[in-house]
C-alpha positions in Angstrom: 9.9 22.7 -30.5 9.2 19.1 -30.6 7.5 17.4 -27.6 9.2 14.8 -25.4 7.8 11.3 -25.7 8.8 8.6 -23.3 8.9 5.4 -25.3 8.3 3.3 -22.2 5.2 5.2 -21.0 2.9 2.2 -21.4 5.2 0.2 -19.3 5.2 2.9 -16.6 1.4 3.1 -16.7 1.3 -0.7 -16.2 3.7 -0.4 -13.3 1.5 2.3 -11.7 -1.6 0.1 -12.2 0.2 -2.9 -10.6 1.2 -0.7 -7.6 -2.4 0.6 -7.2 -3.6 -3.0 -7.2 -1.1 -4.0 -4.6 -2.2 -1.0 -2.5 -5.8 -2.1 -2.7 -4.8 -5.7 -1.6 -2.8 -4.3 1.3 -5.8 -2.2 2.4 -8.0 -5.3 2.2 -5.6 -7.2 4.4 -5.5 -4.4 6.9 -9.3 -4.2 6.9 -9.4 -8.0 7.7 -6.9 -7.5 10.5 -9.1 -4.8 12.0 -12.2 -7.0 11.7 -10.4 -9.9 13.4 -9.2 -7.6 16.2 -12.8 -6.4 16.7 -14.0 -10.0 16.8 -11.4 -10.9 19.4 -12.4 -7.8 21.4 -16.1 -8.9 21.2 -15.2 -12.4 22.4 -13.3 -11.1 25.3 -16.1 -8.7 26.2 -18.6 -11.6 26.1 -16.4 -13.7 28.3 -16.0 -11.0 30.9 -19.7 -10.4 31.0 -20.3 -14.2 31.3 -17.9 -14.4 34.1 -19.6 -11.5 36.0 -22.9 -13.1 35.4 -21.6 -16.4 36.7 -20.3 -14.7 39.8 -23.6 -13.0 40.5 -25.4 -16.3 40.1 -23.0 -18.1 42.4 -23.8 -15.7 45.2 -27.4 -16.9 45.1 -28.6 -20.4 44.9 -27.4 -22.1 41.7 -27.7 -25.5 40.1 -24.7 -27.7 39.1 -26.2 -27.9 35.6 -26.1 -24.1 35.2 -22.5 -24.1 36.4 -21.6 -26.7 33.8 -23.3 -24.7 31.1 -21.4 -21.5 32.1 -18.1 -23.5 32.4 -18.6 -25.0 28.9 -19.5 -21.6 27.4 -16.4 -19.9 28.9 -14.3 -22.8 27.5 -15.9 -22.3 24.1 -15.1 -18.5 24.3 -11.5 -19.3 25.2 -11.2 -21.7 22.3 -12.7 -19.1 20.0 -10.2 -16.5 21.3 -7.3 -18.8 20.6 -8.5 -19.7 17.1 -9.1 -15.9 16.5 -5.6 -15.1 17.8 -4.1 -17.7 15.4 -6.2 -16.3 12.6 -5.0 -12.8 13.4 -1.4 -14.0 13.4 -2.0 -15.5 9.8 -3.6 -12.3 8.6 -0.7 -10.3 9.9 1.8 -12.5 8.1 -0.3 -12.1 4.9 -0.3 -8.3 5.5 3.4 -8.3 5.8 3.8 -10.2 2.5 1.4 -7.8 0.8 3.3 -4.9 2.2 6.6 -6.3 0.7 4.9 -6.9 -2.6 3.7 -3.3 -2.6 7.3 -2.1 -1.8 8.7 -4.1 -4.7 6.0 -2.8 -7.0 6.7 0.8 -5.9 10.5 0.3 -6.5 9.7 -1.0 -10.0 7.6 2.0 -10.8 10.2 4.4 -9.4 12.8 2.8 -11.6 10.8 3.6 -14.7 10.0 7.1 -13.4 13.7 7.8 -12.8 14.6 6.5 -16.2 11.9 8.8 -17.7 13.3 11.8 -15.8 16.8 11.0 -17.1 15.7 10.6 -20.7 13.6 13.8 -20.4 16.5 15.8 -19.1 18.7 14.4 -21.9 16.0 15.3 -24.4 15.8 18.9 -23.1 19.6 19.3 -23.1 19.7 18.2 -26.7 16.9 20.6 -27.6 18.7 23.4 -25.8 21.9 22.5 -27.6 20.1 22.6 -31.0 18.5 25.9 -30.2 21.9 27.4 -29.3 23.5 26.0 -32.4 20.7 27.5 -34.5 20.9 30.9 -32.8 24.7 30.9 -33.2 24.2 30.1 -36.9 21.7 33.0 -37.2 24.1 35.3 -35.4 27.0 34.3 -37.7 24.8 34.8 -40.8 23.8 38.3 -39.6 27.5 39.1 -38.9 28.5 37.9 -42.4 25.7 39.9 -44.0 26.7 43.0 -42.1 30.3 42.5 -43.1 29.5 42.2 -46.8 27.2 45.2 -46.7 29.3 48.4 -47.2 
């Protein structure tokens, strides 16, 4: 029995490779998002610690210069948080785009896999038909031989 060969196998392999690359790109984008979220969390933690430290100092004697430094630092942290939030927003948009690209690549690969399944099924049906035809011919020849034989 001859073996099934899918003539578009190289194209299917290429589509799988493209899909794998898109998956890696999506994973990288997701990793960047997690890193950015961690950075925002660190900024918020630092801001809270600074505010607590400022409150403790304000209970004791404090200098106006120290208060200005605290205030500027807190403002810097707020600005960093806002910039980080915008960066997170951009990263999420990038992740969504990469997710859509992966979805399209996956659909392309599935098209070729479905086509392969259809062609494979057709091939095996043809092989089965040829085998039945051959066995019918053998049976007919045996019948004729037995009929001619007295």
